[in-house]
N, C-alpha and C positions, 0 to 999 in steps of 0.2 A: 279509431276502432274499425277492426275486417269487415269487409261487407264481401258476398257474392252476386255480384252483375247476372241479373237472369231477365232477357229482354229488353235492356233499357232499364229495370226498374231494380234500384238496390236493396236486397234483402237484409237487414241490418239485423246479426246478431241481439243486440240490446232491443228490448219489444220496446221499450219506453221510447229509445230512439225514435223507432220504427214508427208510434204515437205521434209522436210530434214531429216528424217529417209528412205523416200523411192529413195531418190538421194541417198544418202551414200550406201544404197543396191544396187544400180545401178551400181554403182561406184566400187563397191568391186566385182560385175560381172564380169563387163567387164575388170578391170584390178589389181585382187585381191594382185600380184606378187608388184607392186605397194604400192597398200596401206599397204602392210606388212613391206616393207621397213618402212613406214612412222610412222608405231606402232609402231618397237622395236625404232626407235629412239626417242620416249615420252617417259615423266615420265610414272610412272605405273599408277597413275591414272588420267592421262590429259584427255583432251576432245574427243583424239581418241581411247580412252577406249570405248567410246559408239560404233565408226566403229565397233570393232571387237566383240562386244554384238551384233549388227545388221548383222555380217555375219553369225555368229553362228543361230539367230534368222531364218535370211534365210536359213539355212542349212536344218535346221528340218520342216519349213514348205514345204520346197520344195520335202522332203527323204518324205513324208506323199501327197503330190499332185501329183508326179510324173514328177517332171517341174527338169529343168537342175538345177545341182550345182554346186556353184562356185570353182573358179580356176581351173578348167578343170574338176572339178569332179563328170563329169555325170554319175547317172546310181547308184542303191542302193549297199551298201558294205555289204558283207557275210563273216562272220571268222567261218574256220572250224579248231577246234582246240579237246586238251582236258584237259580239267580244272587245272592239276597239272603241265601241262609241263610249266618251265619257260620261253619258245620262246613263247609259245601260251601268256601268262601274258603279258609279255613287249608288243605285239602287243595289246592286249584290253586296258592297262594302257593309251597305246600312244591316240588310240580311243576317250577314257575317256578324257585325256588331251584335246584334240580338240573338246570335245562337237559332234563328229561325231556318227550320229544315224548307227546302223548297227546290224543284225541280227548272234546271235551266235549259229551255229551247233555243237555238243558235238560229236565227234567220238568215235568210234568204235575199238580199235586199233584190238581187236583179228578180227572182222569182218566191215572192212572198207568199205565207202561207194563208190559207183558208181562213185558217182559226186567228192571224193577225190584222187580216183584213177585215173579218166579221169584229173583230176585240177593239180597233180603232180605225171605225170608218171614216171617221173625219179625217186626221195627219197620215192614216196609214204606216207610222214611224214605228219605233222603236225608244224605250223600254214601253212594255207592256204588262201590267201584276193583274195575275188573274186570281183571285181569291175568292176559294168555293166555287170557281168557274166566273165569278163576276168581275167584268176588268175595269182596272184604274190604271188611265194612262199621262202622261208628263211626270215626268222624273222628279220635278219639286215636290209636285204632288202627292206622288208614288211614298217618296222618303217621308213626308210628312204624315202620311196616313197609316205608314208602318209603326211608327213611333206613337201616334194615339191608340191606336190599336191594340198593342202589344206594348201599352206604357208600363206592365209592371215588368216584363221582360228585358234583362240585359242594361245597359247604360241609356239615358235619355238623350237623344239628340239634340233636341232642341231642349231649350232653358224651364224652368219652370216659372220663372219671373216674367212676367206679361211686356217690361219694357226690355229686357235683353231678348226676348224670343224675337220681338219687332226688330230690335237692332241685325239680331242673327240672320233674319229674312229678309231686312235690307241687302246686309254685304252676300248675301248667298244672290239674292235679285243684281247686285253689282257686278258680280261674276260671272252671270250668263252673258249680260250685256256688254261689258267693257270688254273682258277676258275670252268669253264665247263668239261673239264678232270676230274679234283681232284672229282668233283661233281659225275659224273660218277664211277668211282675208289669207292668212299664210299657206293653207293647203288647198283650199279648193276653190277659192275667187276670183284670184289672182291671176292675172293674165302674162303680166312682165316682171322681170325682177323688182322694179322699182312698184309696183302695187304690194310686193310681197315685201319689201322693206319697209313699206309707209303700215303695210299691219304689224310688222314686229314692232314697229315704234309705238305704236296704239298698245299691244301687248305688255311692253317692260313698262310703260307708263301706266298701267293699269296694276300692274303685276308693285309697282313703284308706291303707288295708294296703297294696294294690300299691306305692302310693308307697315304702313302706320295702323290699318287697320288690326293688326294681328298685336301689333304692340298694347294697344288700346285694350282688344275685345281677351286677349290670354292674362292682362295683369302678370306677366312675365312668364306663366305656364307652357306646355308645352306646344299646346294648341288652341286654336280659335274658340274652341269650345271649353277652354282650364283645361283642367288636369286629364281630360277625356277628348275623344274626335267627337266633333259635335257636326252642327246643320254646316256651317260656313266651309269644315274642313271636307267634309263627302262632295260637297259642291266644287270645290276647286280642286280637291285631290281626284276626282276623276279624269279632270283635263293632266295628268301629269306622266300618262304613258306617250302623247302626241308631242309633250314638251321635247320628250327626250329626242323623237323623230326631228322635230323640227330643229333640236340642236345640232343635229348630223347635218340638215340642209344650211344652216346658216352659218355654220362654224364658231360658234359660241352657243354656253348658258343662258336661255332665255332667265330662268330663276339665278342671275349671278352671284354666288356667295359675296362678292365685293361691293356689287350696289344693292344687293339685299339678305341681309347675312342673316337676317332671324327667318324669313322666308326657306333660303337654303336647307337651314336646319331642320325647320318645319318637313320639308319634302322629304327629309331622310328617315325624321320620324313617324311620318304618315305611310312610307313604303314600307316600313319596317312593321308594324303594327299587323296583329293576325290575323285580324279583318281586310287587311288590303292584300296580303300576299294571295298571290295565284291568281288574282282579279286584277290588280293596277298594273299595265304590262310592263316589265323592265329589259325588253328586248326589242331596240330602236329598231334593225335591222328586216326583221319579222314587222312591225308597224309598217315601215316604207315600203316593203311587199304586198302588202294589201292595200296601200293607196292607188295605184291603178285602178284595183276593184270598184275603190268607191267612187273614183274619178267617172269610170263608165257608167256606174249606175246615175250620178248626176247629170251625165251625159245626156244619158237615153230619158231624162225627166225632160230633161227641156226640150226635147225634139216635141 
């Protein structure tokens, strides 16, 4: 059915179709969580897909017009970050998955903005999500906040089932505990090649464990979250930009197709996802060029 876009709102030639879409938008605004449960229970290409698409369209329109955003998400979104940060990257991927409009502000870690320092006075670190001027800190907290506030928008990042949700949180914590600490050791805290090699060994061991977790959690589907990118996917996927840089440093792949074939195919799918394009860095040399800036910032903190 043909339509003419006017300021982000589709004016349908069919009045009955227009009324239908208007009523769906109103229903999403009033009770997005209820509709989210309906959407998750339907097949991928069912009629309720139009409900979700209409909700996303409403959000974009509301953002530009200053109207209330459905799902309790009133107010503009602003993300403070650094482009190489795996923690910032995971938040940006989720915002893209949800098709949420937001302003991205690149921070200079050597001269942090007053907005960052005032929004995260405890850690003074990125990412910080400002929602209607109110700050939300820590990447995993931010991801879950987005998923809860905009429950009826786009795919759900966390599973609806409480047990599956707990499992996803467990593996996400494992990623930051084991992979994250090894990432720090490989790039920032190692003083000798022996220390870097030990950190690489820890990363490889953690990735082998995640190979088994992927097989179990995915049930043979493309992602940890099943058919779609989920919580564990975005947490691990945030590190992929640095993995490419580390591969150049050590001369081999951390996610080795021979050792972890499931993860190697997962990495290809994640990088190719629309939500990750332009957010997950794919230029290892550019990452390595930025590394001295991060090392100088770390050294200044230690003084």
